[in-house]
C-alpha positions in Angstrom: -19.3 14.5 6.8 -19.7 16.9 9.8 -17.8 16.8 13.0 -19.9 14.9 15.5 -20.5 11.2 16.1 -17.6 8.7 15.7 -18.8 6.8 12.7 -18.0 3.1 12.1 -15.8 1.9 9.2 -18.8 0.7 7.2 -20.3 4.1 7.2 -17.1 6.0 6.6 -16.1 3.8 3.6 -19.3 5.1 1.9 -19.5 8.7 3.1 -16.1 10.0 4.2 -15.0 13.0 2.0 -18.2 12.8 -0.1 -20.9 15.5 -0.2 -23.8 16.1 -2.7 -22.6 18.1 -5.6 -23.5 21.8 -4.8 -24.4 22.6 -8.4 -26.6 19.7 -9.3 -27.3 17.8 -6.1 -25.7 14.6 -7.6 -25.2 12.2 -4.7 -22.4 10.1 -6.3 -19.1 12.0 -6.6 -18.9 13.3 -10.2 -15.9 12.7 -12.4 -14.4 16.1 -12.8 -12.8 15.5 -16.2 -11.0 18.9 -16.4 -7.4 20.0 -16.6 -7.8 23.5 -15.1 -10.1 25.7 -13.0 -11.2 29.3 -13.4 -10.0 31.6 -10.7 -12.4 34.1 -9.1 -9.9 36.9 -9.7 -6.2 37.7 -9.7 -5.9 37.8 -6.0 -7.5 34.4 -5.7 -5.1 33.0 -8.2 -2.1 34.5 -6.4 -3.3 33.1 -3.0 -3.6 29.6 -4.4 -0.1 29.7 -6.0 1.4 31.1 -2.7 -0.3 28.2 -0.7 -2.2 30.9 1.3 -5.5 29.3 0.2 -6.6 25.8 -0.5 -8.3 25.2 -3.8 -8.0 23.9 -7.3 -5.4 25.2 -9.8 -4.5 22.4 -12.3 -5.3 18.7 -12.2 -1.7 17.7 -12.0 -1.9 19.0 -8.5 -5.5 18.8 -7.3 -8.8 17.6 -8.7 -12.2 17.5 -6.9 -12.8 13.7 -7.6 -9.3 12.8 -6.4 -9.7 15.1 -3.4 -12.7 13.0 -2.2 -10.7 9.8 -2.5 -7.8 11.4 -0.6 -10.1 12.4 2.3 -11.8 9.0 2.3 -8.6 6.9 2.4 -7.0 9.3 5.1 -10.1 8.9 7.2 -10.2 5.1 7.0 -6.5 4.9 7.8 -6.8 7.4 10.7 -4.5 9.9 9.1 -4.7 13.7 8.8 -4.4 13.8 5.0 -3.3 11.9 2.0 -2.0 12.3 -1.5 -3.2 10.1 -4.4 -1.0 9.4 -7.3 -0.7 7.2 -10.4 0.4 3.9 -8.9 1.7 2.1 -5.9 5.2 2.4 -7.1 4.7 6.1 -7.6 3.4 6.3 -4.0 6.6 4.7 -2.7 8.8 7.2 -4.5 6.7 10.1 -3.4 6.7 9.0 0.2 10.5 9.0 0.2 11.0 12.1 -1.9 10.7 14.7 0.9 12.8 12.5 3.2 15.8 11.4 1.2 18.7 13.0 -0.5 22.0 12.0 -2.1 23.9 9.7 0.1 20.9 8.9 2.3 19.5 5.4 2.9 16.3 3.6 3.8 16.2 0.4 5.9 13.8 -2.0 4.3 12.4 -5.5 5.0 13.6 -8.4 2.9 10.0 -9.5 2.7 8.7 -7.2 -0.1 7.0 -7.4 -3.4 9.6 -8.2 -6.1 9.0 -5.0 -8.0 9.6 -3.0 -4.7 12.9 -4.9 -4.1 14.0 -3.9 -7.6 12.9 -0.3 -7.1 14.8 0.0 -3.8 17.9 -2.1 -4.8 18.4 -0.6 -8.2 16.2 2.3 -9.3 16.6 4.6 -6.3 20.4 4.5 -6.8 19.8 6.9 -9.7 18.7 9.5 -7.1 21.8 8.8 -5.1 19.7 7.0 -2.5 20.4 3.5 -1.2 18.5 0.7 0.6 19.6 -1.7 3.4 17.7 -5.0 3.3 17.1 -6.5 6.7 15.1 -9.4 8.2 12.6 -7.5 10.2 12.1 -10.4 12.6 15.6 -9.6 13.8 15.1 -6.3 15.7 18.8 -6.1 16.6 19.6 -6.3 12.9 17.1 -3.5 12.2 18.6 -1.3 14.9 22.1 -2.0 13.7 21.2 -1.1 10.1 20.0 2.3 11.0 22.8 4.9 10.9 23.2 8.7 10.7 22.2 8.7 7.1 19.1 6.6 7.4 16.0 8.7 6.7 13.2 6.1 6.8 12.2 2.5 7.7 10.0 0.7 5.2 8.0 -2.5 5.3 4.7 -4.1 4.3 2.0 -4.9 6.9 1.1 -8.2 5.2 4.0 -8.9 2.9 3.6 -9.9 -0.8 3.8 -12.7 -1.8 3.9 -14.9 1.4 1.4 -13.2 3.6 4.0 -12.7 6.3 2.8 -10.3 9.0 5.2 -7.6 10.2 5.5 -6.8 13.9 4.7 -3.2 13.4 4.8 -1.9 17.0 8.3 -3.2 17.5 9.6 -1.9 14.2 8.0 1.5 15.0 9.9 1.6 18.3 13.2 1.1 16.4 12.3 3.9 14.0 11.1 6.2 16.8 14.3 5.7 18.8 16.3 6.8 15.8 14.1 9.8 15.2 13.0 8.6 11.7 9.6 7.8 10.2 8.2 4.3 9.6 6.6 3.9 6.2 4.2 1.0 5.9 2.8 -0.4 2.7 -0.7 -1.5 3.7 -1.9 -2.7 0.3 -2.4 -6.3 1.2 -4.2 -5.7 4.4 -6.2 -2.5 3.7 -7.3 -0.3 6.6 -10.1 -2.7 7.3 -7.7 -5.4 8.5 -4.8 -3.3 9.7 -4.3 0.3 10.9 -0.6 0.9 10.8 -0.8 4.5 12.1 -2.4 3.1 15.3 0.5 0.7 15.6 3.2 3.4 15.2 3.6 4.1 11.5 4.3 7.7 10.3 3.2 7.2 6.7 1.1 4.6 5.0 1.3 3.8 1.3 -1.1 1.9 -0.9 -1.4 0.5 -4.3 -5.0 1.5 -4.6 -5.0 -0.7 -7.7 -5.5 -3.7 -5.5 -8.1 -4.3 -2.7 -9.2 -0.6 -2.4 -10.4 -0.6 -6.0 -11.1 -4.3 -5.9 -12.2 -4.7 -9.5 -9.0 -4.8 -11.6 -9.9 -1.7 -13.6 -7.5 1.1 -12.8 -4.0 1.7 -11.3 -3.4 4.1 -8.5 -1.5 4.9 -5.4 -1.8 6.8 -2.2 0.4 8.1 0.7 -1.4 8.7 4.0 0.1 11.1 6.5 -0.3 10.4 10.2 0.3 14.0 11.1 2.2 12.8 14.2 5.9 13.2 13.3 7.9 16.2 14.3 9.7 17.1 11.1 11.6 19.9 12.9 13.0 17.9 15.7 16.3 17.4 13.9 18.1 18.6 10.8 17.3 15.4 8.9 14.3 16.5 7.0 15.2 19.8 5.5 12.5 19.7 2.8 9.9 19.9 5.5 11.6 21.9 8.2 13.7 24.5 6.3 12.7 27.4 3.9 11.4 26.2 0.5 12.9 28.5 -2.2 10.1 27.8 -4.7 7.6 29.3 -2.2 9.6 32.4 -1.0 11.1 30.7 2.0 7.9 29.1 3.3 8.7 26.4 5.9 6.2 23.5 5.4 6.2 22.2 9.0 6.1 25.6 10.6 3.3 26.7 8.3 1.1 23.6 8.0 1.9 21.7 11.2 0.5 18.2 11.1 -0.4 18.5 7.4 3.2 19.5 6.4 3.9 16.2 4.6 0.6 16.2 2.8 1.0 19.8 1.5 4.5 19.1 0.4 3.4 16.0 -1.4 1.0 18.1 -3.5 2.8 21.4 -3.8 6.2 19.9 -4.5 5.8 16.2 -5.1 3.0 16.3 -7.7 4.1 19.6 -9.1 7.5 18.4 -10.0 7.3 14.6 -10.3 3.9 14.7 -12.0 2.8 11.2 -10.8 -0.9 12.3 -10.9 -4.0 10.1 -10.5 -6.6 10.8 -13.1 -10.2 11.5 -12.0 -11.7 8.5 -13.6 -9.3 6.2 -11.7 -10.3 8.0 -8.5 -14.0 7.5 -9.3 -13.5 3.7 -9.8 -11.6 3.5 -6.6 -14.3 5.4 -4.7 -16.9 2.9 -6.0 -14.7 0.0 -4.9 -14.1 1.4 -1.4 -17.8 1.5 -0.7 -17.9 -2.3 -0.4 -14.4 -2.8 1.1 -15.4 -4.2 4.4 -17.9 -6.6 2.8 -15.3 -7.8 0.4 -12.5 -8.2 2.9 -14.7 -10.3 5.2 -15.4 -12.7 2.3 -11.8 -12.6 1.1 -10.6 -13.7 4.6 -13.3 -16.3 5.0 -12.4 -17.9 1.7 -8.7 -17.7 2.3 -9.0 -19.6 5.6 -11.1 -22.3 3.9 -8.7 -22.7 1.0 -5.5 -22.6 3.1 -6.8 -25.3 5.5 -7.6 -27.5 2.6 -4.2 -27.0 0.9 -2.4 -27.6 4.2 -4.1 -31.0 4.5 -3.3 -32.1 0.9 -0.3 -34.5 0.4 0.6 -32.8 -2.9 1.4 -29.6 -1.1 4.5 -29.3 1.1 3.9 -25.9 2.7 1.3 -23.2 3.1 2.4 -19.7 4.3 -1.0 -18.3 5.3 -0.7 -16.5 8.7 -4.3 -17.4 9.5 -3.4 -21.0 10.0 -2.5 -22.0 13.6 0.6 -23.8 12.2 2.0 -20.5 10.9 4.9 -18.9 12.9 3.1 -15.6 12.5 -0.3 -16.8 13.7 0.3 -15.1 17.1 0.6 -11.7 15.4 -2.8 -11.8 13.7 -4.8 -10.7 16.7 -2.5 -7.8 17.4 -1.7 -6.6 13.9 -4.7 -7.7 11.8 -7.5 -8.4 14.3 -10.1 -8.9 11.6 -8.1 -11.5 9.7 -4.8 -12.3 8.0 -5.8 -11.2 4.6 -6.2 -13.3 1.5 -2.7 -13.4 0.0 -0.4 -16.4 0.6 1.8 -18.9 -1.1 2.0 -22.7 -1.1 4.7 -25.1 -2.3 4.0 -27.8 -4.8 5.7 -31.2 -4.9 7.6 -31.4 -8.1 9.1 -27.9 -7.9 9.3 -25.3 -10.7 7.8 -27.5 -13.5 4.9 -28.6 -11.3 4.1 -25.0 -10.5 4.0 -24.1 -14.1 1.7 -27.0 -14.9 -0.6 -26.1 -12.0 -1.0 -22.5 -13.2 -1.7 -23.6 -16.7 -4.4 -26.1 -15.5 -6.5 -23.7 -13.4 -9.8 -22.5 -14.8 -11.4 -20.2 -12.1 -8.1 -18.7 -10.9 -6.9 -16.1 -13.4 -3.2 -16.1 -14.2 -2.4 -12.4 -13.9 0.3 -10.1 -12.3 -2.1 -8.6 -9.9 -3.7 -9.2 -6.5 -6.7 -7.9 -4.4 -9.3 -8.5 -7.1 -12.8 -9.9 -6.5 -11.6 -12.7 -8.7 -9.2 -15.3 -7.4 -5.8 -14.9 -9.0 -2.7 -17.0 -9.3 0.9 -16.4 -10.3 4.2 -18.3 -10.2 6.3 -15.5 -8.7 9.7 -17.0 -9.5 9.0 -16.9 -13.2 7.2 -13.6 -13.3 7.0 -10.9 -10.7 10.2 -12.0 -8.9 12.0 -13.2 -12.0 14.5 -10.3 -11.9 15.7 -11.3 -8.5 18.6 -13.7 -7.7 17.7 -17.2 -6.3 18.7 -16.1 -2.8 16.6 -12.9 -3.1 13.6 -15.0 -4.3 13.8 -17.3 -1.3 14.2 -14.3 1.1 11.1 -12.7 -0.5 9.1 -15.9 -0.2 9.1 -16.6 -3.9 11.1 -19.7 -4.2 10.9 -21.7 -7.5 8.5 -24.3 -6.0 6.1 -21.6 -4.7 2.8 -20.4 -6.2 1.1 -17.3 -5.0 -2.7 -17.1 -4.5 -4.9 -14.0 -4.1 -8.2 -15.5 -2.9 -11.3 -13.8 -4.3 -14.9 -13.7 -3.2 -16.2 -16.6 -5.3 -17.7 -19.8 -3.8 -14.9 -21.3 -1.7 -15.8 -24.9 -2.6 -15.5 -24.0 -6.3 -12.0 -22.6 -5.7 -11.0 -25.8 -3.9 -12.3 -28.0 -6.7 -10.3 -25.9 -9.2 -7.2 -26.3 -7.2 -7.8 -30.0 -6.8 -8.0 -30.6 -10.6 -4.9 -28.5 -11.2 -2.9 -30.2 -8.5 -3.8 -33.6 -10.1 -2.6 -32.4 -13.5 0.6 -30.8 -12.0 1.7 -33.8 -9.9 0.5 -36.7 -12.1 
């Protein structure tokens, strides 16, 4: 799209980054199913490899279909650029890759997806990195956890599984004061409900597998760069501020300015880690994003309807949905997620672990899967699945206690969803 009017979200989710194919006039973005691209001549090839010219070399690095998706997500998030990759977990590693080093740490929220807790508490140790888990409602604890070796602060805007909403502006202030970036996983909210960059985030990561694609067909991830962090303000981020040996001493921040992180993510991150998104996955995600605002409005509408019904049911002891006035995080919705508290939350069933298992097995419309953000309503008992690898204390801290079931509310008829839950609760608590 051309520089000109400030277009609305509904327009940008369809048009941002997309142009008619110059060769055929095709209006939909083609799937460029190719591994490599012909150079105009030797000078053109050299310029591309020296990062003196932007273009396509090899699809591990760049691909025209993926490039459209990168521009679209960056535009919707209000960033200057983005890098798409193979999954949400890949996006998290790639976001930290230029920032971290042996002996360095990241301060992270205790309220995270179970797989992320494992990635940060176990897997990143193999890189010589470490993570400090802190209750992000305790700002003093966050500030105390940050030390001279901390290189990032990480949280989720709407935390999986409980739907907890993070106070992003206050966490951003903690990170800013320490001179380190705030990285926000915005998967559960999407840029339609929450814009972390406007609330102080430096980087935004997504599992595009979820709401952005919205149809449960492909996996993917994305890192969005705000372009607002000064990587040269200290000696903490040498990969971005100091000479890069692989590119003849080029300094990414000095050379690319606001796009330094984005270029590093492609030229070094994708080059060496190889966590590449394939063009067909990008195509499916582009199709999904075209209806993102419409779907999110229905997701939220249904979630409010279902959560209110569950809260009033005697067979349920707790509902964590932040869109309920009874939620301790209800007051954050207007500031952090002004268009709604999302469609992901948990509830506790009388009867504990066994009752939860019976409930899951008795549902018909809700699909029992390890996923969220689908058009279909989904259910999972986190303690026995996604958070099974965690200790009981970690499960409770993450909002995945043994008596808790997680719901991802879809866009079906809300009354049908309630009837399905009613039948399953009867079977579970009989």
